[in-house]
C-alpha positions as CSV (number, residue, x, y, z in Angstrom):
1,M,-46.1,21.0,13.5
2,V,-48.3,22.8,11.2
3,L,-50.5,20.2,8.9
4,S,-53.0,22.3,7.5
5,I,-52.7,26.1,7.2
6,T,-55.6,28.2,5.9
7,V,-55.3,30.8,2.7
8,Q,-58.4,33.0,3.0
9,S,-59.4,33.1,-0.6
10,P,-62.9,34.4,-1.8
11,T,-65.8,32.4,-1.4
12,K,-66.9,32.3,-5.4
13,K,-63.8,31.0,-6.6
14,P,-63.4,31.4,-10.3
15,T,-61.6,29.2,-12.4
16,L,-58.4,30.2,-13.3
17,Q,-56.4,29.1,-16.7
18,F,-53.4,30.6,-18.7
19,G,-54.5,33.5,-20.3
20,A,-56.1,35.2,-17.0
21,C,-55.1,38.2,-15.3
22,G,-56.6,40.5,-12.3
23,Q,-55.7,40.8,-8.8
24,I,-58.0,36.9,-7.9
25,V,-54.8,35.4,-10.2
26,K,-52.5,37.6,-7.5
27,D,-54.6,36.0,-5.0
28,M,-54.1,32.7,-6.0
29,Q,-50.0,33.2,-7.0
30,K,-49.4,33.8,-3.2
31,A,-51.8,31.2,-2.5
32,L,-50.1,28.5,-4.2
33,N,-46.4,29.6,-3.4
34,R,-47.2,29.0,0.2
35,R,-48.2,25.6,-1.1
36,L,-45.2,25.1,-2.0
37,A,-43.5,25.5,0.2
38,Q,-44.7,23.4,2.3
39,L,-44.5,20.6,-0.1
40,D,-42.2,21.4,-2.3
41,I,-39.3,18.9,-0.6
42,V,-37.6,17.5,-3.6
43,S,-35.8,21.1,-4.8
44,V,-32.9,22.5,-3.0
45,S,-35.0,26.0,-2.7
46,P,-39.0,25.3,-3.0
47,L,-40.3,26.4,-6.3
48,S,-42.2,29.6,-6.7
49,V,-43.7,31.7,-8.9
50,S,-44.4,36.1,-9.2
51,T,-46.9,37.3,-8.3
52,V,-47.6,39.5,-10.6
53,G,-51.8,39.1,-11.4
54,Y,-51.0,37.3,-15.2
55,F,-50.9,33.9,-15.0
56,D,-48.5,32.7,-17.6
57,H,-46.5,29.5,-18.8
58,Q,-44.5,30.0,-14.9
59,T,-48.0,29.7,-12.6
60,R,-49.6,27.5,-15.4
61,D,-46.0,24.5,-14.8
62,A,-46.3,25.5,-11.4
63,V,-49.9,24.6,-11.1
64,K,-49.0,20.9,-12.5
65,Y,-46.7,20.8,-10.1
66,L,-48.7,21.4,-6.6
67,Q,-51.1,19.5,-8.4
68,C,-48.9,16.7,-8.8
69,L,-47.0,16.5,-5.1
70,A,-50.6,17.0,-3.7
71,F,-52.4,13.9,-5.8
72,L,-55.3,16.3,-8.2
73,T,-55.3,16.0,-11.6
74,I,-52.6,17.5,-13.2
75,D,-54.0,19.9,-16.4
76,G,-52.2,23.0,-14.7
77,I,-55.8,24.9,-13.8
78,V,-57.2,26.4,-10.7
79,G,-60.4,24.4,-10.6
80,Q,-62.5,23.7,-7.8
81,Q,-60.2,20.8,-6.6
82,T,-56.8,23.0,-6.5
83,W,-58.7,25.8,-5.2
84,A,-60.1,23.1,-2.4
85,Y,-56.3,22.2,-1.4
86,L,-55.0,25.6,-1.5
87,S,-57.6,26.9,0.9
88,N,-57.5,24.1,2.6
89,G,-54.8,22.2,2.3
90,F,-54.8,18.4,3.1
91,A,-57.8,19.2,4.5
92,G,-59.5,20.1,0.8
93,L,-58.4,16.7,0.3
94,P,-61.3,14.1,-0.8
95,I,-61.2,10.7,1.9
96,L,-60.5,8.0,0.5
97,S,-61.4,4.2,2.3
98,F,-62.6,0.7,1.0
99,G,-64.4,1.0,-2.0
100,S,-62.8,4.4,-2.9
101,T,-62.4,4.3,-7.4
102,G,-60.8,7.2,-9.3
103,S,-57.7,8.8,-10.9
104,V,-56.5,9.9,-7.4
105,V,-56.9,6.2,-6.5
106,K,-54.6,6.1,-9.0
107,A,-51.9,8.8,-7.7
108,V,-52.4,6.9,-4.3
109,Q,-51.7,3.6,-6.0
110,E,-48.1,4.9,-7.3
111,P,-46.1,5.9,-5.0
112,L,-47.0,3.4,-2.8
113,K,-46.1,0.7,-5.6
114,V,-42.6,2.6,-5.6
115,G,-42.3,2.9,-1.8
116,G,-42.7,-1.2,-1.7
117,Y,-46.3,-0.8,0.0
118,Y,-49.0,-2.0,-3.0
119,F,-48.3,-5.1,-5.4
120,G,-51.5,-4.8,-7.0
121,A,-52.3,-3.3,-10.3
122,I,-52.0,0.8,-11.1
123,D,-56.0,0.7,-11.9
124,G,-58.0,3.0,-9.3
125,I,-59.9,0.9,-7.7
126,F,-59.6,1.0,-3.7
127,G,-59.5,-2.9,-2.9
128,A,-58.5,-5.5,-0.5
129,K,-54.6,-4.8,-1.9
130,T,-55.0,-0.8,-1.5
131,E,-56.2,-1.0,2.1
132,A,-52.7,-3.6,2.9
133,A,-50.6,-0.6,0.8
134,V,-52.2,2.1,2.3
135,L,-52.7,0.0,6.7
136,A,-48.6,-1.1,6.3
137,F,-47.6,2.5,5.1
138,Q,-49.1,4.4,7.7
139,A,-48.4,1.6,10.8
140,E,-44.1,2.4,9.7
141,H,-44.7,6.3,9.6
142,C,-46.4,6.2,12.8
143,L,-50.6,7.1,11.7
144,E,-53.0,5.6,12.7
145,S,-53.6,2.5,10.9
146,E,-57.2,2.8,9.9
147,G,-56.7,1.6,5.6
148,I,-58.5,5.7,5.4
149,I,-56.6,8.2,3.5
150,E,-57.4,11.2,5.2
151,A,-55.3,14.5,5.9
152,L,-52.4,13.4,8.2
153,T,-52.1,10.5,6.2
154,W,-52.0,12.9,2.3
155,N,-49.6,14.6,4.4
156,A,-47.5,11.8,4.8
157,L,-48.0,10.6,1.6
158,S,-46.4,13.6,0.2
159,K,-43.7,13.8,1.8
160,L,-43.3,10.5,0.0
161,D,-39.5,10.7,-2.1
162,S,-40.8,8.5,-4.6
163,H,-43.3,10.8,-5.2
164,G,-42.0,14.1,-5.4
165,S,-39.5,12.8,-8.0
166,H,-42.0,11.2,-9.9
167,C,-43.8,15.2,-9.7
168,K,-41.1,16.4,-10.6
169,I,-40.1,15.5,-13.1
170,N,-43.5,14.1,-14.9
171,A,-45.6,17.5,-13.7
172,F,-44.3,19.9,-16.6
173,R,-44.8,17.5,-19.8
174,G,-47.5,17.8,-22.4
């Protein structure tokens, strides 16, 4: 199984959002479609966007859905973190371990809690309870049980039904 495909993209990546246009938007839309084909396991057929080079409502919604699936901040804007994921897949996501904090930790705690691995508060703090949940998740999914979230664990977390369903329902709100 191929875990990560590197997508060609320019070295200097501009922030893209609704209304942007040009070849860079077209390139981003192609990369977006490739990543959605890898991640969107909930839909009957993976979501995709037209590669016309215009950042329209459909592209914004697809970016938000991808951001949710990839545990990124859901804002519909293709900034540095989203470009990193589009270019490098799960290798573009941060490595999380005991002591990590922030919204990405919250984004991990939620599917772990729904999946029955995590029993603490959704607080964005990678403490003992989050570490125990990650260890249990890794053991159950035949991953190296180290309590650290890296590319292989990100990939497995993204495949949790509860996570995909949550993104399908919530990524397009607001």
